[in-house]
Steps between C-alpha positions, in 0.01 A plus 500: 500500500651160520667333205216247480239772454707665228541171314128430530412839353747456212371149427138620504581781257679259268203263496253780420721650228564156351130416487411832337783476248398142409142614438614799291736282296218259418274789402773656283561169318122443461512178699208378706496619859181342630412170664493306175824618341552178304148504351588793276767301315283192458208714382720660233614159382146367486377806312785472250416134432129586463568779251742282304245219472198712407679752276640215291149348471352831381763542227419156356128572467 
């Protein structure tokens, strides 16, 4: 094997291992891993504001 082939194999393995470890890290930390990763955070914020607004209205009634 030539040095170029060895480097290509090592680089390919590093890319695969890096991708899998990134996915596992995001799963372990309960972060979004799908297409719309940022939607989860904005949905939580919107839901928190909704609950704050309507729970305060129900306590006053």
